[in-house]
N, C-alpha and C positions, 0 to 999 in steps of 0.2 A: 383234485375233487371240487375245489371250489369253481373251476371253470366249467366242470360238468353241471354243477348246480345252476349256474348262471345260464348255461345253454338249455337246460330243462325249462327254466323259468322264462326264457326269451323266446327261443326258436320253436319250442314244442307246446307253447301255450296258445297257439291259433285255434280259433273255433271254426273257422271256415276255410276248407282247402280241397283241391280236387282229389280224386282217387289216386292218381299217379303221385301227387305230393304225399298223400297219407301213406302209400306203400313206402315211398322213400323215407318218410319220417319214422315209420315203424322199424325199418331196417336199421337206420341209424340209432334208434332207441335200444334195439336188441344188441348192437355192437357195444353201445355204452354200458348196458347191463353187464355184458361179459367182462369189460375193462373194469367196472366197479367191483365185480366179483373178484377179480384178480387183487385189487386193492385190499378188499376184505381179507383175503388169505395172507398178505403181507402184514396187514395189521394184527391179524391173529397170531402170526409167527412173532412178531415184535412183543406182543403182549405175553406170550409164553416165555420168551428170553427174559423179559423184564422182571419175571418171578425169581429169577436166580441172581439178580443183582443184590449186594448187601447193602442196606442203608448206611449212609455216611456215618452215623453216630456209631454203628457197630463196627465200621472199619477202623475207628480211632481207638478202640478198646483194647487192652491187653489180651494176648491169648493166654487163657487159664488152662487149657487141656491141649494134648497133642492133636494136630490137624494134618491130614494128608494133603499135600500140595503137589502141583505139577509144574515144573519150570517149562516156560515156552521160550525163553531166550536169555542169553547171557552176553554182557558187552563190558568193555573197560573204558573209562574215561579219567584222565589225570591220575593214572596209576590206581585208580580204584575200581574194584570189580563190582558189577551189579547184576543182579538176577531178577528177572521179571517173572512173576509166577501167578497162577491162578489157583483159587481153592476149589 
């Protein structure tokens, strides 16, 4: 996104250009708008996922009531079984 901003500030800040150059710049800017829209969708998805992350302070507290969890994998290391789970 930083590169796109630099491009907007440098390549598209000309005040004098021909009609052909203007059409080319307009097409490139429309393509850039489409790319940035895709970035917006990704950022929105990450924002939605971040709402489900439990803050670090809450992760360290003891559980005071039963909670449903789903195991996503189980593995053994040095004769100790580990279960990785999500809440």
